[in-house]
C-alpha positions in Angstrom: -125.2 51.9 -118.9 -123.7 50.0 -121.4 -126.7 49.9 -124.5 -127.4 46.7 -126.4 -125.9 47.5 -129.9 -126.2 44.3 -131.4 -127.7 42.8 -134.4 -130.0 40.2 -135.0 -129.0 37.2 -135.6 -130.9 36.7 -138.6 -129.3 39.6 -140.3 -128.1 38.3 -143.7 -124.5 40.7 -143.0 -122.4 37.8 -141.2 -118.9 39.3 -142.8 -116.5 39.6 -140.4 -115.2 43.1 -140.2 -111.1 43.9 -141.8 -109.8 47.4 -141.5 -112.5 48.9 -139.2 -110.9 52.1 -138.4 -109.3 52.7 -141.7 -112.9 52.1 -143.6 -115.0 54.2 -139.9 -111.9 56.9 -141.7 -113.2 57.0 -145.4 -116.4 56.4 -144.1 -116.0 60.3 -142.5 -114.7 61.5 -145.5 -117.4 60.3 -147.2 -120.2 62.2 -145.6 -118.3 65.1 -145.4 -118.4 65.9 -149.0 -122.0 65.0 -148.6 -122.7 67.5 -146.0 -120.4 69.7 -147.8 -123.5 70.1 -150.7 -126.3 72.4 -148.7 -127.9 73.9 -151.2 -127.7 77.7 -151.0 -130.5 79.0 -152.4 -133.8 77.0 -151.6 -134.6 73.8 -150.2 -136.7 71.6 -152.3 -140.8 72.3 -151.5 -138.8 74.5 -148.6 -139.9 71.4 -146.3 -136.6 69.4 -144.9 -133.5 68.2 -146.8 -132.9 64.3 -146.4 -129.1 63.7 -146.6 -128.7 60.6 -148.0 -125.2 59.3 -146.3 -123.5 56.4 -148.0 -124.5 52.9 -147.2 -122.4 51.5 -143.5 -124.1 48.6 -144.1 -121.5 46.2 -144.4 -119.4 47.5 -141.8 -121.3 48.2 -139.1 -124.8 47.1 -139.8 -122.1 43.0 -139.6 -123.7 40.9 -136.9 -120.0 40.7 -136.6 -119.1 44.4 -135.9 -117.9 45.0 -132.2 -119.5 47.4 -129.8 -116.7 49.5 -129.9 -117.3 50.2 -134.1 -120.6 50.6 -133.4 -120.0 53.5 -130.6 -117.5 55.5 -133.1 -120.2 55.4 -135.5 -122.6 57.0 -133.6 -120.3 59.4 -131.9 -118.8 60.5 -135.6 -122.6 61.1 -136.7 -123.2 63.6 -133.5 -119.7 64.7 -134.3 -120.9 65.7 -138.4 -124.5 66.9 -136.9 -122.5 69.7 -135.0 -120.4 70.6 -137.9 -123.2 71.0 -140.2 -125.0 73.2 -137.4 -121.7 75.5 -137.0 -121.8 75.6 -140.8 -124.8 76.8 -141.8 -124.8 79.3 -138.7 -128.8 78.7 -137.5 -130.2 79.3 -140.7 -131.8 76.0 -140.6 -132.4 73.8 -138.3 -130.5 70.0 -138.4 -131.7 66.9 -137.1 -130.4 63.3 -136.3 -132.0 60.4 -137.0 -130.6 57.3 -135.1 -132.0 53.9 -136.3 -131.3 50.7 -133.5 -130.3 47.6 -134.0 -129.7 48.6 -138.0 -127.1 52.0 -137.4 -127.0 51.8 -142.1 -130.3 53.4 -142.0 -129.4 56.4 -139.9 -129.9 60.4 -142.2 -129.9 63.6 -141.3 -132.3 66.3 -142.1 -131.8 70.1 -142.6 -135.3 71.5 -142.1 -136.4 74.6 -143.0 -140.1 74.9 -142.3 -140.1 75.4 -138.3 -143.6 74.0 -138.2 -142.0 70.6 -139.7 -139.7 71.0 -138.0 -141.6 70.3 -134.9 -143.2 67.6 -136.9 -140.9 65.7 -136.8 -139.5 66.3 -133.5 -142.8 65.3 -131.7 -144.6 62.6 -134.3 -142.4 60.0 -136.0 -143.6 58.5 -138.7 -147.1 57.2 -138.1 -147.8 57.2 -134.5 -149.8 54.4 -134.0 -146.7 52.3 -134.7 -144.5 54.6 -132.9 -144.6 55.2 -129.3 -142.5 57.4 -127.0 -139.5 55.8 -124.5 -140.7 57.6 -121.5 -138.4 56.1 -118.4 -135.8 59.2 -118.5 -133.4 57.3 -121.0 -131.3 59.0 -123.3 -129.1 58.8 -125.9 -126.6 61.5 -125.0 -126.2 59.7 -121.5 -126.6 56.3 -122.1 -123.6 56.2 -125.2 -121.8 58.9 -123.0 -122.0 61.1 -126.5 -119.5 63.6 -126.6 -122.8 67.0 -127.4 -122.7 69.9 -126.1 -124.9 71.0 -123.5 -127.8 72.2 -125.9 -128.9 69.8 -127.8 -131.4 67.0 -127.3 -132.4 63.8 -127.9 -136.0 62.0 -128.0 -136.6 58.3 -128.1 -139.3 56.2 -130.2 -139.7 52.4 -130.3 -141.9 50.0 -132.0 -142.2 45.9 -132.0 -143.9 45.1 -135.1 -145.0 41.7 -136.0 -142.9 39.3 -136.1 -141.4 40.5 -132.7 -138.6 42.5 -133.4 -138.0 45.8 -131.8 -137.0 49.1 -133.7 -135.7 51.6 -131.9 -135.5 55.4 -133.4 -133.3 58.1 -131.4 -133.9 62.0 -132.7 -131.2 64.2 -132.4 -131.1 68.3 -132.6 -130.1 71.5 -130.9 -132.3 73.5 -129.0 -132.6 77.2 -129.6 
C-alpha cells in the first residue's frame, strides 16, 4: 500500500529540488557526525538526549519533493536508528519520531530512564490532542522499511482546528 506523503499545497517551500541524491547523501553524512557525539558520561537530567538533526526542510518538505525522495529520507532515518542502537550496545534505548506531512520535524532520542521511555511510547505530547492509530497500520509495513524484526512502530494522529491532519510515528527496538 502506497501512502500519501505529499506536503500540503499551502506550505511555503515550493522550490524545485535539484541534486536530490547528492543532497540526501550529504544530509546522511551530517546526521552521522551528529550521532557520533553521544555523551559517554551521563545524559542531561538522566531522562533523554534529543538529537537536533540538520534541517532538511528545503529538500524533503518542498511541495516539489517526490514520493521516492521522501521515502528514501525515512529509510535513511531508520538506518541511522539501527546504527545508533548497535553503537550504544543496549546501554540506552533509542527512539525515532517521524512526523508527517512535514518530515523535517522528525527527531531521534536516546532514553536513559525506562519510565521516561515508556511514557514516550504510550503517551505523546498531550493525550487530549493525539489519538492512537488503531486500524492495524504500521509505518514499517506501509513503507516497506528495511528494519530488523525486533523493531516496533506505534502511530498517533491529530486533526487541528484548521483541519490539517498530522501523523506521528514512533519506532523503537523491543528487547
